[in-house]
C-alpha positions in Angstrom: 10.8 -91.9 -4.3 14.3 -91.2 -2.7 16.7 -89.4 -4.7 20.4 -91.0 -5.0 22.5 -88.3 -3.6 24.5 -87.4 -0.5 21.6 -87.1 1.9 20.4 -91.0 0.9 23.5 -92.0 2.6 22.0 -90.2 5.8 18.7 -91.6 5.4 20.5 -95.0 5.5 22.6 -94.2 8.8 19.5 -93.0 10.4 18.1 -96.7 10.0 14.6 -97.7 11.3 13.1 -95.5 8.9 10.6 -96.4 6.1 9.1 -94.4 3.1 5.3 -95.2 2.8 4.7 -94.2 -1.1 5.3 -96.6 -3.5 5.1 -94.2 -6.3 2.0 -96.5 -7.8 -0.9 -94.3 -9.0 -3.5 -93.9 -6.2 -7.3 -93.6 -6.2 -8.4 -90.0 -5.8 -9.2 -89.0 -2.3 -10.5 -86.1 -0.3 -7.7 -84.1 1.3 -9.7 -80.9 1.9 -9.4 -81.6 5.7 -5.8 -80.7 5.6 -6.7 -77.3 3.7 -9.6 -76.4 5.5 -9.0 -73.7 8.1 -9.8 -74.4 11.7 -12.0 -71.5 12.6 -12.0 -72.4 16.4 -8.5 -71.9 16.5 -7.0 -68.3 16.3 -3.9 -67.4 14.3 -2.4 -66.6 17.4 -3.1 -69.8 19.3 -2.0 -71.9 16.0 1.3 -69.7 16.1 2.0 -70.2 19.5 1.3 -73.9 19.5 3.7 -74.3 16.5 6.5 -72.7 18.4 6.0 -75.0 21.4 5.7 -78.2 19.3 9.1 -77.0 17.4 10.9 -76.6 20.5 9.5 -79.9 21.8 10.8 -81.7 18.8 14.2 -80.4 19.3 13.9 -81.3 22.9 13.0 -85.0 21.7 16.0 -85.0 19.4 18.4 -83.5 22.4 17.3 -86.1 24.7 17.2 -88.9 22.0 13.5 -89.8 22.7 12.2 -92.8 20.3 12.6 -92.0 16.5 13.9 -88.6 17.2 17.2 -90.0 18.5 18.9 -90.5 15.0 19.1 -87.0 14.5 21.4 -86.7 17.2 23.3 -89.8 17.3 23.6 -90.6 13.5 23.9 -87.4 12.5 26.4 -86.2 15.0 28.7 -89.6 14.0 28.1 -88.7 10.2 29.1 -85.0 10.6 32.1 -85.9 12.6 33.7 -88.0 10.0 32.6 -86.3 6.7 33.8 -83.0 5.5 30.5 -82.1 3.8 28.2 -81.7 6.5 24.6 -82.2 6.6 22.1 -80.2 8.8 18.5 -80.4 9.6 15.5 -77.9 10.5 12.1 -78.7 12.1 8.8 -77.2 10.8 5.2 -77.8 12.2 3.6 -78.2 9.0 0.1 -78.7 10.2 -1.9 -78.8 13.7 -5.2 -80.6 13.8 -7.2 -79.9 16.8 -10.1 -81.4 18.5 -13.3 -79.1 19.2 -12.3 -78.3 22.9 -8.5 -77.7 21.7 -7.4 -80.0 24.5 -6.1 -82.4 22.0 -4.0 -82.0 18.9 -2.1 -84.1 16.1 0.9 -82.6 14.2 2.7 -83.2 11.2 6.4 -82.5 12.4 8.7 -82.1 9.4 12.5 -82.6 9.7 14.2 -81.4 6.4 17.7 -82.2 5.6 20.5 -80.2 3.7 23.8 -79.7 2.9 23.9 -75.7 3.2 24.5 -74.5 6.9 22.2 -71.4 6.1 19.2 -73.0 4.2 16.0 -71.4 3.4 13.2 -73.5 4.1 12.0 -75.3 2.3 13.6 -74.9 -1.2 17.2 -75.4 0.2 16.2 -78.9 1.6 16.8 -82.0 -0.4 15.0 -84.5 1.8 12.2 -84.5 4.1 11.1 -86.7 6.8 7.8 -86.9 8.9 8.1 -87.2 12.7 4.6 -86.7 14.1 3.2 -85.6 17.5 0.3 -86.1 19.7 -0.3 -83.7 22.5 -3.0 -83.2 25.1 -4.1 -80.6 27.9 -6.6 -80.3 30.7 -7.5 -76.9 30.1 -7.0 -74.0 27.5 -4.4 -72.1 30.1 -2.2 -75.2 30.4 0.8 -75.6 28.1 0.7 -79.3 26.0 2.0 -82.6 27.1 3.5 -83.9 24.0 4.5 -87.3 22.9 6.1 -88.7 19.8 3.7 -90.9 17.5 5.1 -93.0 15.1 2.0 -94.6 13.4 3.7 -94.0 10.4 7.5 -93.0 9.7 8.3 -91.4 6.5 11.8 -90.5 5.3 13.6 -89.5 2.4 10.9 -87.7 0.5 12.3 -85.6 -2.3 10.2 -82.7 -1.8 7.9 -81.2 1.0 4.6 -81.7 -1.3 5.7 -85.3 -1.9 5.9 -85.8 2.1 2.6 -84.2 2.8 1.0 -85.9 0.1 2.1 -89.2 1.7 0.9 -88.3 5.2 -2.4 -87.2 3.8 -3.0 -90.1 2.0 -2.3 -92.4 5.2 -4.2 -90.3 7.8 -6.9 -89.9 5.6 -7.5 -93.4 3.8 -5.2 -95.7 5.6 -5.2 -95.4 9.2 -8.4 -97.1 9.8 -6.9 -100.4 8.4 -3.8 -100.3 10.7 -3.7 -103.1 12.9 -2.6 -102.7 16.5 -2.5 -104.6 19.8 -5.2 -103.0 21.9 -7.1 -104.1 25.1 -10.6 -105.3 24.2 -13.7 -105.1 26.5 -12.9 -108.1 28.2 -9.4 -106.8 29.1 -7.4 -109.3 26.7 -4.9 -107.9 24.0 -6.2 -108.4 20.6 -4.9 -107.4 17.1 -7.8 -105.2 15.6 -7.8 -102.5 13.0 -7.8 -98.7 14.3 -11.3 -98.3 12.7 -11.1 -94.7 11.8 -9.0 -92.2 10.0 -7.8 -88.9 11.2 -10.2 -86.7 9.1 -13.3 -88.5 10.7 -15.1 -86.2 13.1 -15.2 -89.0 15.7 -11.3 -89.4 15.5 -10.8 -87.7 18.8 -13.0 -90.0 20.7 -12.9 -93.4 18.7 -9.3 -93.8 17.5 -8.1 -96.4 20.2 -4.7 -94.4 20.8 -7.0 -91.6 22.2 -8.8 -93.9 24.5 -7.4 -94.3 28.0 -6.7 -97.8 28.9 -6.5 -99.0 25.3 -2.8 -100.2 26.0 -3.9 -101.7 29.3 -3.0 -98.8 31.9 -6.5 -97.2 32.7 -4.9 -93.5 33.3 -2.8 -93.5 30.1 -3.8 -92.8 26.4 -2.4 -95.3 23.9 0.2 -93.3 22.6 1.8 -92.5 26.0 2.4 -96.5 26.1 3.9 -98.4 23.4 4.0 -101.8 23.1 7.4 -102.6 21.8 10.1 -105.2 22.1 9.9 -109.2 22.9 8.9 -108.8 26.6 5.6 -110.5 27.5 2.7 -107.8 27.0 1.6 -107.7 30.5 5.3 -106.8 31.5 5.4 -104.5 28.8 2.5 -102.3 29.6 3.7 -101.9 33.1 7.2 -101.0 32.2 7.1 -99.3 28.7 5.7 -96.1 30.0 7.9 -95.6 33.1 10.9 -96.1 30.3 9.7 -93.4 28.4 8.5 -91.0 31.1 11.5 -90.0 32.7 13.1 -88.9 29.0 9.8 -86.9 28.4 10.2 -85.4 31.8 13.5 -84.0 30.6 11.9 -81.9 28.2 12.4 -78.4 29.2 10.7 -74.9 28.1 12.0 -71.5 28.3 9.6 -69.2 30.3 9.0 -67.2 27.2 7.1 -70.0 25.9 5.3 -71.0 29.0 4.1 -67.7 29.7 2.3 -67.7 26.6 -0.3 -70.1 28.0 -0.9 -68.1 31.1 
């Protein structure tokens, strides 16, 4: 699916990235959940949250947090050594909310282009998906945002292609994803997620939205990722505290924060 152009080199340099779609025909599926308007969310709230999430994604890049790191390190390295520069921009393509508006999941799209003053999205040649999970305790609070890398899409030749891949994965394949969660006996076991994003029970039944699913009772699963080669018992204690200081570095202008007062 990736075009063989200058931006493909950038995709290679970013590393650790994958494109989900194989280009093979898919069985028809219902993507109405993506297109349906969420009537319990006002246009003002949606616009405000979109601005907040775009700023957060830029901060994730600036502070080199998880898979947002590469747009800072590799992009800078590439531009420092090549006359023709690569630029990126961020768009929040879709925000999904729970009924209480205290949980959200967002499609965060990063476009790559060789034009310094490019127009979204027609001037962008490749699109990557870097998605976000967020929560808050009340409607008057700003969101606490975390990167979510259940699927990492890179190098889509059009924005529509990327969204199609995201919808197909989250609406049909997420339930089959195998993850390592804590079971009722407190043991780590590999098990499927068991539910898709468009299921009404996603916000309560999806394992990453259950506190303690990764071994720390006070944390959602997406706040604590079990990666690396250390023992899982050690990782569950360390990983959050390795990630948290960087999350805490994310800063917001008063103009954004006041929108939640």
